[in-house]
C-alpha positions as a Markdown table, in Angstrom:
| # | Residue | x | y | z |
|---|---|---|---|---|
| 1 | Met | 144.9 | 71.3 | 96.3 |
| 2 | Ser | 144.4 | 69.0 | 99.3 |
| 3 | Ile | 143.3 | 71.9 | 101.6 |
| 4 | Leu | 140.7 | 73.0 | 99.0 |
| 5 | Ala | 139.3 | 69.4 | 98.8 |
| 6 | Leu | 139.0 | 69.2 | 102.6 |
| 7 | Val | 137.1 | 72.5 | 102.7 |
| 8 | Cys | 134.7 | 71.4 | 100.0 |
| 9 | Ala | 134.1 | 68.0 | 101.7 |
| 10 | Ala | 133.4 | 69.8 | 105.0 |
| 11 | Gln | 130.9 | 72.1 | 103.4 |
| 12 | Leu | 129.1 | 69.2 | 101.7 |
| 13 | Gly | 129.0 | 67.1 | 104.9 |
| 14 | Ala | 127.8 | 70.0 | 107.2 |
| 15 | Ala | 124.5 | 69.3 | 108.8 |
| 16 | Pro | 121.6 | 71.8 | 108.1 |
| 17 | Pro | 120.8 | 74.2 | 110.9 |
| 18 | Ala | 118.4 | 72.9 | 113.5 |
| 19 | Asn | 114.8 | 74.2 | 113.2 |
| 20 | Val | 112.9 | 71.9 | 115.7 |
| 21 | Gly | 113.3 | 72.2 | 119.5 |
| 22 | Val | 112.1 | 70.1 | 122.4 |
| 23 | Val | 111.4 | 71.4 | 125.9 |
| 24 | Leu | 110.0 | 69.7 | 129.1 |
| 25 | Thr | 107.7 | 72.2 | 131.0 |
| 26 | Arg | 106.0 | 70.0 | 133.6 |
| 27 | Arg | 107.0 | 67.0 | 135.7 |
| 28 | Glu | 104.6 | 65.7 | 138.4 |
| 29 | Gly | 105.2 | 62.4 | 140.3 |
| 30 | Val | 107.8 | 61.3 | 137.7 |
| 31 | Thr | 111.5 | 60.7 | 138.4 |
| 32 | Lys | 114.2 | 62.7 | 136.7 |
| 33 | Ser | 115.5 | 59.6 | 134.9 |
| 34 | Gln | 112.0 | 58.8 | 133.5 |
| 35 | Ala | 111.6 | 62.4 | 132.3 |
| 36 | Gln | 115.0 | 62.2 | 130.5 |
| 37 | Val | 113.9 | 59.0 | 128.8 |
| 38 | Val | 110.8 | 60.8 | 127.5 |
| 39 | Val | 112.8 | 63.8 | 126.2 |
| 40 | Gln | 115.5 | 61.6 | 124.5 |
| 41 | Ala | 112.8 | 59.4 | 122.9 |
| 42 | Thr | 111.2 | 62.5 | 121.5 |
| 43 | Val | 114.5 | 63.8 | 120.1 |
| 44 | Asp | 115.3 | 60.4 | 118.5 |
| 45 | Thr | 111.9 | 60.0 | 117.0 |
| 46 | Leu | 112.0 | 63.4 | 115.3 |
| 47 | Lys | 115.5 | 62.9 | 114.0 |
| 48 | Glu | 114.5 | 59.5 | 112.5 |
| 49 | Gly | 111.6 | 61.2 | 110.8 |
| 50 | Gly | 114.1 | 63.4 | 108.9 |
| 51 | Leu | 113.8 | 66.6 | 111.1 |
| 52 | Ser | 116.8 | 68.7 | 112.2 |
| 53 | Val | 116.4 | 68.8 | 116.0 |
| 54 | Ala | 118.3 | 71.1 | 118.4 |
| 55 | Pro | 119.5 | 69.9 | 121.8 |
| 56 | Pro | 116.7 | 69.9 | 124.4 |
| 57 | Met | 115.9 | 73.4 | 125.8 |
| 58 | Asp | 115.6 | 74.5 | 129.4 |
| 59 | Ala | 112.3 | 76.1 | 130.1 |
| 60 | Gly | 113.9 | 78.1 | 132.9 |
| 61 | Ser | 111.8 | 80.9 | 134.3 |
| 62 | Cys | 109.2 | 80.5 | 131.5 |
| 63 | Gly | 107.6 | 77.5 | 133.2 |
| 64 | Thr | 104.5 | 76.6 | 131.2 |
| 65 | Lys | 103.9 | 80.1 | 129.8 |
| 66 | Arg | 103.3 | 79.5 | 126.1 |
| 67 | Thr | 104.3 | 83.1 | 125.0 |
| 68 | Cys | 107.5 | 83.0 | 126.9 |
| 69 | Leu | 108.5 | 79.6 | 125.4 |
| 70 | Val | 107.7 | 80.7 | 121.9 |
| 71 | Gly | 109.9 | 83.8 | 122.4 |
| 72 | Leu | 112.7 | 81.6 | 123.7 |
| 73 | Ala | 112.5 | 79.3 | 120.6 |
| 74 | Arg | 112.4 | 82.3 | 118.3 |
| 75 | Arg | 115.6 | 83.6 | 119.8 |
| 76 | Gln | 117.2 | 80.3 | 118.9 |
| 77 | Gln | 115.9 | 80.6 | 115.3 |
| 78 | Leu | 113.6 | 77.5 | 115.7 |
| 79 | Glu | 110.5 | 77.0 | 113.6 |
| 80 | Ile | 108.8 | 74.1 | 115.5 |
| 81 | Leu | 108.7 | 73.7 | 119.3 |
| 82 | Val | 107.6 | 70.4 | 120.9 |
| 83 | Val | 106.3 | 71.0 | 124.4 |
| 84 | Leu | 106.4 | 68.0 | 126.8 |
| 85 | Glu | 104.4 | 67.4 | 130.0 |
| 86 | Val | 104.8 | 64.2 | 132.1 |
| 87 | Ala | 102.9 | 63.1 | 135.2 |
| 88 | Asn | 102.1 | 60.1 | 137.2 |
| 89 | Val | 98.4 | 59.7 | 137.8 |
| 90 | Leu | 97.2 | 56.7 | 139.8 |
| 91 | Asp | 100.5 | 54.9 | 139.3 |
| 92 | Glu | 100.2 | 55.3 | 135.5 |
| 93 | Gly | 102.5 | 57.5 | 133.4 |
| 94 | Val | 100.8 | 60.3 | 131.3 |
| 95 | Leu | 102.6 | 62.1 | 128.5 |
| 96 | Arg | 101.3 | 65.1 | 126.6 |
| 97 | Ala | 103.4 | 66.2 | 123.6 |
| 98 | Glu | 102.2 | 69.3 | 121.6 |
| 99 | Ala | 104.1 | 70.6 | 118.6 |
| 100 | Val | 103.5 | 74.4 | 118.0 |
| 101 | Ser | 104.6 | 76.7 | 115.2 |
| 102 | Val | 107.0 | 79.4 | 116.4 |
| 103 | Asp | 106.4 | 81.7 | 113.3 |
| 104 | Glu | 102.6 | 81.6 | 114.0 |
| 105 | Asp | 103.0 | 82.6 | 117.7 |
| 106 | Gly | 102.4 | 79.1 | 119.2 |
| 107 | Lys | 99.7 | 77.8 | 116.9 |
| 108 | Arg | 99.1 | 74.0 | 117.5 |
| 109 | Val | 100.6 | 71.8 | 114.7 |
| 110 | Ala | 100.0 | 68.4 | 116.3 |
| 111 | Leu | 99.1 | 66.8 | 119.7 |
| 112 | Val | 100.0 | 63.4 | 121.1 |
| 113 | Glu | 98.6 | 62.1 | 124.4 |
| 114 | Tyr | 100.1 | 58.8 | 125.8 |
| 115 | Glu | 99.3 | 56.7 | 128.8 |
| 116 | Gly | 101.6 | 54.0 | 129.9 |
| 117 | Ala | 105.1 | 53.3 | 131.1 |
| 118 | Leu | 107.4 | 56.4 | 130.8 |
| 119 | Gly | 110.7 | 54.5 | 131.3 |
| 120 | Lys | 110.4 | 52.5 | 128.1 |
| 121 | Ala | 111.5 | 54.2 | 124.9 |
| 122 | Ala | 109.9 | 51.8 | 122.4 |
| 123 | Pro | 106.2 | 52.5 | 123.1 |
| 124 | Leu | 107.0 | 56.2 | 123.6 |
| 125 | Arg | 108.6 | 56.5 | 120.2 |
| 126 | Ser | 105.7 | 54.6 | 118.6 |
| 127 | Ala | 103.3 | 57.2 | 119.9 |
| 128 | Leu | 105.5 | 60.2 | 119.1 |
| 129 | Thr | 105.8 | 59.4 | 115.4 |
| 130 | Lys | 102.5 | 61.2 | 114.9 |
| 131 | Leu | 104.4 | 64.5 | 115.3 |
| 132 | Val | 106.7 | 64.0 | 112.3 |
| 133 | Ala | 104.3 | 64.4 | 109.4 |
| 134 | Pro | 102.5 | 67.6 | 110.6 |
| 135 | Ala | 105.9 | 69.1 | 111.5 |
| 136 | His | 107.2 | 68.4 | 107.9 |
| 137 | Ala | 104.0 | 69.9 | 106.5 |
| 138 | Thr | 104.4 | 73.1 | 108.5 |
| 139 | Leu | 108.1 | 73.5 | 107.6 |
| 140 | Asn | 107.5 | 73.0 | 103.9 |
| 141 | Ala | 104.5 | 75.4 | 103.9 |
| 142 | Gly | 106.9 | 78.2 | 105.0 |
| 143 | Lys | 109.4 | 77.5 | 102.2 |
| 144 | Ala | 107.1 | 78.0 | 99.1 |
| 145 | Ala | 108.9 | 79.5 | 96.2 |
| 146 | Pro | 108.1 | 83.1 | 95.4 |
| 147 | Val | 106.1 | 83.8 | 92.3 |
| 148 | Pro | 108.3 | 85.7 | 89.8 |
| 149 | Thr | 106.9 | 89.1 | 88.8 |
| 150 | Ala | 107.0 | 90.2 | 85.2 |
| 151 | Pro | 109.2 | 93.2 | 84.5 |
| 152 | Ala | 107.5 | 96.5 | 84.2 |
| 153 | Val | 107.1 | 97.9 | 80.7 |
| 154 | Val | 107.4 | 101.7 | 80.4 |
| 155 | Val | 105.5 | 103.2 | 77.5 |
| 156 | Ala | 106.5 | 106.6 | 76.3 |
| 157 | Pro | 103.6 | 109.1 | 76.1 |
| 158 | Pro | 102.6 | 110.1 | 72.5 |
| 159 | Thr | 103.8 | 113.4 | 71.2 |
| 160 | Pro | 100.9 | 115.9 | 71.0 |
| 161 | Ala | 100.1 | 117.2 | 67.5 |
| 162 | Pro | 100.5 | 121.0 | 67.0 |
| 163 | Ala | 97.3 | 123.0 | 67.4 |
| 164 | Val | 95.7 | 124.3 | 64.2 |
| 165 | Asp | 93.4 | 127.3 | 64.3 |
| 166 | Pro | 90.1 | 126.4 | 62.4 |
| 167 | Ala | 89.2 | 128.6 | 59.5 |
| 168 | Pro | 86.3 | 131.0 | 60.2 |
| 169 | Ala | 83.0 | 129.8 | 58.9 |
| 170 | Val | 81.2 | 131.9 | 56.2 |
| 171 | Val | 77.5 | 132.1 | 56.7 |
| 172 | Thr | 75.4 | 133.3 | 53.7 |
| 173 | Pro | 72.0 | 134.6 | 54.7 |
| 174 | Thr | 69.0 | 133.0 | 52.9 |
| 175 | Pro | 66.3 | 135.5 | 51.9 |
| 176 | Thr | 62.9 | 134.7 | 53.3 |
| 177 | Pro | 60.2 | 134.5 | 50.6 |
| 178 | Ala | 57.3 | 136.9 | 51.0 |
| 179 | Pro | 53.9 | 135.3 | 51.7 |
| 180 | Ala | 51.3 | 135.3 | 49.0 |
| 181 | Gly | 49.4 | 138.6 | 48.6 |
| 182 | Gln | 52.1 | 140.7 | 50.2 |
| 183 | Pro | 53.7 | 143.4 | 48.0 |
| 184 | Val | 57.4 | 143.0 | 47.4 |
| 185 | Gly | 59.4 | 145.4 | 49.5 |
| 186 | Glu | 56.9 | 145.6 | 52.3 |
| 187 | Pro | 58.7 | 145.4 | 55.6 |
| 188 | Ala | 58.5 | 142.1 | 57.5 |
| 189 | Ala | 57.4 | 144.0 | 60.6 |
| 190 | Ala | 53.8 | 143.9 | 59.3 |
| 191 | Gln | 53.6 | 140.2 | 59.7 |
| 192 | Gln | 51.4 | 138.8 | 62.4 |
| 193 | Pro | 53.4 | 138.0 | 65.6 |
| 194 | Val | 53.6 | 134.3 | 66.5 |
| 195 | Ala | 52.5 | 133.5 | 70.0 |
| 196 | Met | 55.0 | 131.4 | 72.0 |
| 197 | Ala | 53.7 | 129.4 | 75.0 |
| 198 | Pro | 55.8 | 130.1 | 78.1 |
| 199 | Ala | 58.0 | 127.2 | 79.0 |
| 200 | Ala | 58.6 | 127.1 | 82.7 |
| 201 | Ser | 61.2 | 124.9 | 84.4 |
| 202 | Asn | 61.5 | 124.4 | 88.1 |
| 203 | Val | 64.8 | 123.7 | 89.7 |
| 204 | Ser | 64.3 | 122.3 | 93.2 |
| 205 | Ala | 67.1 | 122.6 | 95.8 |
| 206 | Ala | 65.3 | 120.9 | 98.6 |
| 207 | Pro | 67.2 | 118.0 | 100.1 |
| 208 | Thr | 65.5 | 114.7 | 99.9 |
| 209 | Ala | 64.2 | 113.0 | 103.0 |
| 210 | Ala | 65.4 | 109.7 | 101.9 |
| 211 | Ser | 68.9 | 110.3 | 103.3 |
| 212 | Gly | 67.5 | 110.9 | 106.8 |
| 213 | Ser | 65.3 | 107.8 | 106.7 |
| 214 | Ala | 68.2 | 105.6 | 105.4 |
| 215 | Ser | 70.6 | 106.8 | 108.2 |
| 216 | Leu | 67.8 | 106.2 | 110.8 |
| 217 | Leu | 67.3 | 102.6 | 109.5 |
| 218 | Val | 71.0 | 101.8 | 109.4 |
| 219 | Gly | 71.5 | 103.3 | 112.8 |
| 220 | Val | 68.7 | 101.2 | 114.4 |
| 221 | Ala | 70.1 | 98.0 | 112.6 |
| 222 | Leu | 73.6 | 98.7 | 113.9 |
| 223 | Leu | 72.3 | 99.4 | 117.4 |
| 224 | Ile | 70.4 | 96.1 | 117.5 |
| 225 | Ala | 73.4 | 94.1 | 116.1 |
| 226 | Gly | 75.7 | 95.8 | 118.8 |
| 227 | Gly | 73.3 | 94.8 | 121.5 |
| 228 | Ala | 73.2 | 91.2 | 120.3 |
| 229 | Gly | 77.0 | 91.2 | 120.3 |
| 230 | Val | 77.2 | 92.4 | 123.9 |
| 231 | Ala | 74.6 | 89.9 | 125.0 |
| 232 | Gly | 76.5 | 87.1 | 123.2 |
| 233 | Ser | 79.6 | 88.0 | 125.2 |
| 234 | Ala | 77.8 | 87.2 | 128.4 |
| 235 | Val | 76.8 | 83.7 | 126.9 |
| 236 | Phe | 80.5 | 83.0 | 126.0 |
| 237 | Gly | 81.6 | 84.2 | 129.4 |
| 238 | Gly | 79.2 | 81.7 | 131.0 |
| 239 | Leu | 80.6 | 78.9 | 128.8 |
| 240 | Ala | 84.2 | 79.8 | 129.9 |
| 241 | Leu | 83.1 | 79.7 | 133.6 |
| 242 | Ala | 81.6 | 76.2 | 133.0 |
| 243 | Glu | 84.8 | 74.9 | 131.6 |
| 244 | Thr | 86.8 | 76.4 | 134.5 |
| 245 | Gly | 84.6 | 74.6 | 136.9 |
| 246 | Lys | 85.4 | 71.3 | 135.2 |
| 247 | Val | 89.1 | 72.0 | 135.6 |
| 248 | Asp | 88.6 | 72.8 | 139.3 |
| 249 | Ala | 86.7 | 69.5 | 139.7 |
| 250 | Leu | 89.6 | 67.5 | 138.2 |
| 251 | Cys | 92.3 | 69.4 | 140.0 |
| 252 | Pro | 91.1 | 70.2 | 143.6 |
| 253 | Val | 94.7 | 70.8 | 144.7 |
| 254 | Arg | 97.1 | 72.9 | 142.7 |
| 255 | Asn | 99.3 | 70.9 | 140.3 |
| 256 | Arg | 97.5 | 67.7 | 141.4 |
| 257 | Cys | 95.0 | 66.5 | 138.8 |
| 258 | Ser | 93.3 | 63.1 | 138.6 |
| 259 | Asn | 93.4 | 63.3 | 134.7 |
| 260 | Leu | 96.0 | 65.9 | 133.4 |
| 261 | Ala | 95.1 | 65.5 | 129.7 |
| 262 | Thr | 91.4 | 66.0 | 130.3 |
| 263 | Ala | 92.1 | 69.0 | 132.6 |
| 264 | Asn | 94.3 | 70.6 | 129.9 |
| 265 | Thr | 91.5 | 70.2 | 127.3 |
| 266 | Phe | 89.0 | 71.9 | 129.6 |
| 267 | Phe | 91.5 | 74.7 | 130.3 |
| 268 | Asp | 92.0 | 75.3 | 126.6 |
| 269 | Asn | 88.2 | 75.4 | 126.0 |
| 270 | Ala | 87.8 | 78.0 | 128.8 |
| 271 | Glu | 90.5 | 80.2 | 127.2 |
| 272 | Arg | 88.9 | 79.9 | 123.8 |
| 273 | Trp | 85.3 | 80.9 | 125.1 |
| 274 | Gln | 86.8 | 83.8 | 127.1 |
| 275 | Thr | 88.6 | 85.1 | 124.0 |
| 276 | Ile | 85.4 | 84.8 | 121.8 |
| 277 | Gly | 83.4 | 86.6 | 124.5 |
| 278 | Leu | 85.9 | 89.5 | 124.7 |
| 279 | Val | 85.9 | 89.9 | 120.9 |
| 280 | Ser | 82.1 | 89.8 | 120.8 |
| 281 | Met | 81.8 | 92.5 | 123.5 |
| 282 | Ile | 84.3 | 94.9 | 121.7 |
| 283 | Ala | 82.6 | 94.4 | 118.3 |
| 284 | Gly | 79.1 | 94.8 | 119.8 |
| 285 | Gly | 80.1 | 98.0 | 121.6 |
| 286 | Ala | 81.6 | 99.4 | 118.4 |
| 287 | Leu | 78.5 | 98.6 | 116.3 |
| 288 | Ala | 76.1 | 100.1 | 119.0 |
| 289 | Ala | 78.2 | 103.3 | 119.2 |
| 290 | Thr | 78.1 | 103.7 | 115.4 |
| 291 | Gly | 74.4 | 103.1 | 115.2 |
| 292 | Leu | 73.8 | 105.7 | 118.0 |
| 293 | Val | 75.9 | 108.3 | 116.1 |
| 294 | Leu | 73.9 | 107.7 | 112.9 |
| 295 | Ile | 70.6 | 108.1 | 114.7 |
| 296 | Leu | 71.6 | 111.3 | 116.4 |
| 297 | Ala | 73.4 | 112.9 | 113.4 |
| 298 | Arg | 70.6 | 112.2 | 110.8 |
| 299 | Pro | 69.2 | 115.3 | 108.8 |
| 300 | Ala | 66.2 | 117.2 | 110.2 |
| 301 | Lys | 62.8 | 116.0 | 109.0 |
| 302 | Asp | 61.5 | 119.5 | 107.9 |
| 303 | Ser | 64.3 | 121.4 | 106.0 |
| 304 | Pro | 63.9 | 124.7 | 104.0 |
| 305 | Ser | 63.6 | 124.3 | 100.2 |
| 306 | Ala | 64.0 | 126.7 | 97.3 |
| 307 | Ser | 62.5 | 126.6 | 93.8 |
| 308 | Val | 63.5 | 128.6 | 90.7 |
| 309 | Trp | 61.2 | 128.9 | 87.7 |
| 310 | Leu | 62.1 | 130.2 | 84.2 |
| 311 | Gly | 59.9 | 131.1 | 81.2 |
| 312 | Ser | 59.6 | 133.3 | 78.2 |
| 313 | Asp | 57.5 | 135.8 | 80.1 |
| 314 | Gly | 59.9 | 136.1 | 83.1 |
| 315 | Ala | 61.6 | 134.3 | 85.9 |
| 316 | Gly | 61.2 | 134.0 | 89.7 |
| 317 | Leu | 62.5 | 132.4 | 92.9 |
| 318 | Ser | 60.3 | 130.9 | 95.7 |
| 319 | Val | 61.5 | 129.8 | 99.1 |
| 320 | Thr | 59.5 | 127.5 | 101.4 |
| 321 | Ala | 60.5 | 127.1 | 105.1 |
| 322 | Pro | 58.7 | 125.6 | 108.1 |
| 323 | Leu | 57.4 | 127.9 | 110.8 |
| 324 | Asn | 58.0 | 126.6 | 114.3 |
| 325 | Phe | 56.1 | 128.3 | 117.1 |
């Protein structure tokens, strides 16, 4: 009995599996002890906020590559990863802490930028508390209860009634009364014939020209939209180059930036404009190609046509085709 009680107590007191990780990816002009203070302050702040935090990760060969870091966190079954970057710019500590969603391939959840002393945990923890609420919201969003589905109801098909042959209809001819002045027994063939106007109906098999005009208009519209998309990609590429120029101005020497936080913001903007420009070029090219195919594959303007006429006095077929010399 005592062994069973100990096992139950151990299961009830077991901590939940860690789902939040912390990793330091960049350290410039900052001592190792100061960086450890930043990492420990981050872990303590997240734990005090009610999050289950794993031991700090080692970036290893991933460096600052976001895709590699997310893959490393996914292998450890983490859901949130807090990426830390520390630097010393003009004798002032700079911290950039970004929480990303592992399940959403590194989508940003929250961002904290701090400037001040890196060796003091109290001001650091005060700034890092801004990561707790967004992290909880992201974790709770992924644990929504599934909506129960109603069981399927199988309805048996009705049994068909046996077929009953209908009784043959009996038709009794009605005698036609003889017109006034005509002797009884005189054959009806002597009556005057009734003239019937010929009713002619034309059945046209000529294809309409509306389909050709519609495909031409749609093709021209798609071609114009595709050209606009390709032109827009050039504009977005220019915006990306402008943001890259701003990064080069702040970081004239590699890994030496006068303002690391601002340089990272410009770098993210450049990546975003570059991605939008690439998508615009691909979509514009696809639209232009589709429009060109519609224009070239539209029906011919002059197509042969056929007409059939029917009437009481006969029937006929007429065919009309263009003559090209």
